[in-house]
Each structure stands twice: as structure tokens, then as C-alpha cells.
Wavefront OBJ file of the C-alpha trace (Angstrom):
o trace
v -2.456 14.966 -13.824
v -2.447 13.645 -9.950
v -4.000 10.720 -9.029
v -5.709 10.114 -5.505
v -6.898 6.091 -4.729
v -6.202 3.195 -6.980
v -8.984 0.593 -7.367
v -7.746 -2.338 -8.104
v -4.961 -4.117 -6.226
v -4.124 -8.300 -4.993
v -1.968 -8.358 -1.493
v -0.703 -12.642 -1.575
v -4.055 -13.715 -0.513
v -4.869 -14.251 -4.160
v -2.038 -16.461 -4.478
v -0.055 -15.034 -7.348
v 0.713 -11.926 -5.271
v 3.671 -11.313 -3.606
v 2.629 -7.971 -0.514
v 0.731 -8.096 2.793
v -2.497 -5.766 3.014
v -0.474 -3.253 5.175
v 2.859 -3.532 2.821
v 0.340 -2.250 0.180
v -1.327 0.322 2.388
v 1.958 1.081 3.353
v 3.311 1.819 -0.324
v 0.053 3.945 -1.374
v 0.194 5.865 1.826
v 4.332 7.183 0.345
v 2.555 7.402 -2.478
v 0.130 10.301 -1.612
v -3.099 8.091 -2.115
v -5.864 8.253 -0.517
v -7.727 5.755 -1.341
v -7.062 2.001 -1.508
v -8.871 -0.870 -3.350
v -7.791 -4.590 -2.481
v -10.026 -6.200 -4.658
v -9.095 -9.965 -4.416
v -9.578 -12.906 -7.346
v -12.645 -14.766 -5.982
v -12.684 -18.454 -5.496
v -12.678 -20.046 -9.372
v -8.977 -18.518 -9.880
v -6.274 -20.627 -9.139
v -4.773 -20.445 -5.844
v -6.469 -17.530 -4.788
v -8.470 -17.362 -1.587
v -11.691 -19.006 -0.139
v -15.206 -18.309 1.179
v -14.114 -17.429 4.414
v -11.442 -14.844 3.375
v -13.848 -12.856 2.301
v -17.222 -13.749 4.825
v -13.946 -12.265 7.517
v -13.312 -8.664 5.799
v -15.888 -7.504 8.137
v -12.999 -7.453 10.608
v -10.447 -5.854 8.758
v -9.905 -1.620 9.103
v -10.770 0.758 6.606
v -7.546 3.245 7.513
v -4.477 2.254 7.520
v -1.271 4.036 7.381
v -4.443 7.375 6.460
v -4.927 6.010 3.653
v -9.115 4.655 3.207
v -8.764 1.368 2.429
v -11.695 -0.352 0.523
v -11.733 -4.728 0.762
v -13.382 -6.278 -2.365
v -13.080 -8.974 -4.959
v -11.940 -9.264 -8.707
v -14.951 -12.213 -9.634
v -14.624 -13.747 -12.588
v -17.492 -14.227 -15.013
v -18.266 -17.580 -15.803
v -20.538 -17.962 -18.518
v -21.686 -15.800 -21.698
v -24.855 -15.144 -19.155
v -22.608 -13.387 -16.974
v -22.409 -15.548 -13.923
v -19.897 -14.798 -11.570
v -18.258 -16.936 -9.124
v -19.289 -15.331 -5.727
v -22.412 -15.991 -4.220
v -24.608 -12.805 -3.342
v -25.014 -12.589 0.338
v -21.681 -12.294 -0.337
v -21.653 -9.851 -3.391
v -23.026 -7.693 -0.557
v -20.403 -7.539 1.224
v -18.075 -5.987 -0.462
v -16.409 -2.297 -0.583
v -15.898 -2.828 -3.855
v -16.766 -5.759 -6.876
v -14.605 -6.024 -10.169
v -15.581 -8.401 -12.404
v -13.281 -9.781 -15.678
v -13.156 -12.455 -17.778
v -10.145 -14.803 -17.156
v -8.999 -17.269 -19.240
v -8.602 -19.898 -16.097
v -11.867 -19.456 -15.936
v -13.855 -18.900 -18.936
v -12.789 -20.057 -22.776
v -12.683 -16.596 -25.338
v -15.538 -16.836 -26.603
v -17.529 -15.025 -29.724
v -17.117 -10.855 -29.751
v -21.345 -11.188 -29.727
v -20.397 -13.895 -26.540
v -18.187 -12.210 -25.014
v -19.525 -9.692 -24.816
v -22.871 -10.462 -24.032
v -20.959 -12.686 -20.713
v -20.116 -8.344 -19.653
v -22.755 -6.740 -20.220
v -24.775 -9.957 -18.118
v -22.587 -9.333 -15.347
v -22.942 -5.486 -15.392
v -26.421 -6.044 -14.889
v -25.566 -7.496 -11.058
v -26.634 -4.954 -8.871
v -23.220 -5.372 -6.995
v -20.517 -5.170 -9.974
v -19.285 -1.806 -9.816
v -16.372 -2.840 -12.588
v -15.662 -4.125 -15.497
v -12.183 -5.130 -14.918
v -9.356 -4.987 -18.795
v -11.312 -5.505 -21.066
v -8.772 -5.243 -23.583
v -7.831 -8.578 -24.228
v -8.221 -9.781 -28.107
v -8.287 -13.081 -26.305
v -11.606 -12.303 -25.239
v -12.597 -9.735 -29.106
v -15.881 -7.695 -27.944
v -18.216 -5.138 -29.185
v -16.869 -2.007 -27.802
v -19.743 0.464 -28.670
v -22.516 -1.769 -26.969
v -19.920 -1.839 -23.686
v -19.645 1.424 -23.544
v -23.293 2.346 -23.885
v -24.005 -0.607 -21.502
v -21.465 0.783 -19.119
v -23.175 4.222 -18.946
v -26.832 2.497 -18.552
v -25.785 0.673 -15.745
v -24.094 2.742 -13.971
v -20.251 0.407 -13.640
v -17.352 1.909 -14.332
v -14.935 0.415 -17.288
v -11.105 0.239 -16.455
v -8.441 0.654 -17.517
v -5.729 -1.702 -16.690
v -1.703 -0.666 -16.554
v -0.419 -4.455 -16.501
v -2.193 -4.716 -19.768
v -0.045 -2.479 -21.060
v 2.934 -3.976 -20.103
v 5.656 -5.097 -22.571
v 5.457 -8.671 -20.333
v 2.121 -8.752 -19.824
v -0.199 -11.847 -21.237
v -3.233 -9.685 -22.799
v -3.060 -9.464 -26.811
v -2.800 -6.407 -28.185
v -4.626 -4.348 -25.533
v -3.551 -0.604 -27.250
v -6.478 -0.656 -30.275
v -8.914 -2.236 -27.756
v -7.619 0.449 -25.105
v -7.693 3.492 -28.325
v -11.548 2.642 -29.175
v -12.999 2.019 -25.737
v -11.417 5.822 -25.404
v -12.900 7.187 -28.398
v -16.256 5.464 -27.474
v -16.330 7.219 -23.570
v -15.742 10.326 -25.164
v -18.707 10.111 -27.218
v -20.551 9.095 -24.591
v -18.755 11.012 -21.791
v -18.400 7.033 -19.857
v -15.942 7.261 -17.340
v -13.050 5.364 -16.892
v -11.311 4.588 -13.746
v -7.251 3.314 -14.315
v -6.587 0.108 -12.505
v -2.598 -0.502 -11.377
v -3.526 -4.337 -10.929
v -1.155 -4.439 -8.666
v 0.343 -8.015 -7.695
v 3.030 -6.034 -5.279
v 3.514 -3.123 -3.666
v 6.088 -0.999 -5.673
v 2.839 -1.115 -8.446
v 0.456 0.564 -5.955
v -1.002 3.374 -7.667
v 0.675 2.534 -10.863
v -0.315 3.783 -14.331
v 2.753 4.357 -15.827
v 2.235 2.523 -19.282
v -1.823 3.881 -19.189
v -0.480 7.747 -18.487
v 1.089 8.511 -22.576
v -1.779 6.696 -24.123
v -4.560 8.704 -22.357
v -2.067 12.007 -23.502
v -1.701 10.881 -26.771
v -5.738 10.729 -26.545
v -6.256 13.914 -24.776
v -8.640 12.243 -22.765
v -10.592 14.901 -20.556
v -10.361 14.951 -17.205
v -13.249 15.243 -15.687
v -14.183 11.673 -17.013
v -11.120 9.537 -14.926
v -12.717 8.580 -12.247
v -9.085 8.105 -10.142
v -9.089 11.992 -10.195
v -11.905 12.167 -6.603
v -12.179 9.764 -3.818
v -15.990 11.696 -3.297
v -16.819 10.675 -7.459
v -15.473 6.788 -6.700
v -17.794 6.443 -4.203
v -20.301 7.204 -5.911
v -20.163 4.196 -8.107
v -18.844 1.146 -5.148
v -21.013 -0.789 -2.611
v -19.703 0.776 -0.038
v -21.185 4.135 -0.686
v -24.174 3.861 -3.099
v -27.836 3.359 -2.034
v -28.855 0.204 -4.242
v -32.485 -1.537 -4.108
v -32.647 -4.348 -2.345
l 1 2 3 4 5 6 7 8 9 10 11 12 13 14 15 16 17 18 19 20 21 22 23 24 25 26 27 28 29 30 31 32 33 34 35 36 37 38 39 40 41 42 43 44 45 46 47 48 49 50 51 52 53 54 55 56 57 58 59 60 61 62 63 64 65 66 67 68 69 70 71 72 73 74 75 76 77 78 79 80 81 82 83 84 85 86 87 88 89 90 91 92 93 94 95 96 97 98 99 100 101 102 103 104 105 106 107 108 109 110 111 112 113 114 115 116 117 118 119 120 121 122 123 124 125 126 127 128 129 130 131 132 133 134 135 136 137 138 139 140 141 142 143 144 145 146 147 148 149 150 151 152 153 154 155 156 157 158 159 160 161 162 163 164 165 166 167 168 169 170 171 172 173 174 175 176 177 178 179 180 181 182 183 184 185 186 187 188 189 190 191 192 193 194 195 196 197 198 199 200 201 202 203 204 205 206 207 208 209 210 211 212 213 214 215 216 217 218 219 220 221 222 223 224 225 226 227 228 229 230 231 232 233 234 235 236 237 238 239 240 241 242
């Protein structure tokens, strides 16, 4: 399947990534992508950019090297009530918002606690995507998560970095299989994210593709197939009640 976008990438601004905005966009152009999401880690992540970086994203061009670029954030879910580490006034300025559980920012809880944290995060009107919900350090009740994603018009991410043999997330494949089975059952779409921290990984789904093919996951439930479909889910384009 030909994917036309990558919605989850990081630049040097995130502190532990290694390429610039223009290098990432250039890589996206070279790979034939039509849209690139640059989603820097939010403020609670050690070493990342701070408030003024996100405030100033308004000056950035939304097209670079012929690629449409969405500038946003990967916010950290900070507690089991879904509190995020970015205030509403900044969230509403982001083109796209991914919400994720990260060990530097929240201790792993029970499956009930972790699921509550993500479901509550989904209920924030500015959250568009739940990032890498496949880490066994954060066990989840996947049926509840998938149903909540459908109800809240939020995308669940399949993260290529989760499946990297040297990745820090534990036992992701069984979790992804369960997630995909439920997404097929309830017809809830997913988005693939490279989670690229260097330009070479932009648009890279090399670990995800075999899994999706093995499971016969339907193409119509993969949002990366269409820029127009993706825009139905993100802050910059979808209508929200204020």
C-alpha cells in the first residue's frame, strides 16, 4: 500500500532527535510523501523544547519542499485522570496533538488506571491521536480503548519504533495484534507513525507493514492512505465546539 503521510516525527528541538525541520521535510519529499507531521515532545519530557517554542510555531511555513507540514506536539499524559502537560491556550494552537504515556512523566499503573488515563485524554477536545498504546509496561484494556477512540473521533497509532528490536517498549506485538483485531471488529481507524527521530526514518513503517499484511488489516481503516481523511481528525482542519 502506498502511504502519503507520516504524522509522528521529531526534530532536534525534542532534545533526543537528530535532524532539523528542513531535513525532515526534505526526506519526506524525497520519499514522495504529501504531508508530514512534526510533533515535538511537550514540556514535561526531559531535554525538550519549552513553551515559547510552541507559541512561535505560527511563524513556520506549512509547505516545505512541496510537502504540507503540520506542526504540533506529542503531549505527555501526566496522571490517571488524563491531565496533559500543555495548557489549553497552547493546545488549541497546535496543528496536531498526539497524547502518549512516557515513563519519565508518569509511572505505570494498573490496566484500569492506564486505560482511564488515555480515555480521559481522548476526551480533551484538542487530542487527535493516542501515541503508541502498545507498551506492556502500561497494560491496557484494549476493547475499552478502541470503543472510546471511535466515540471520541480520535485515532489510535501503530508506532513503527515500538517494534524496533532495540526499542524500549516491551512486548508490543501481542498488544498491537489485539488492538488491530478490535479495530477491525468495531471499524475504528488507525494511523501509522514512524516516530522518526532522524530524517532517515521519515515515512518508515518497515516493522508495521508485515504485521498489517499478516493480519489482513483493511486498507480503508489506515488513515495514512489519504491526506483528506487525515485532515478530518486534526486540530488545524476539523471543526470543534469552543
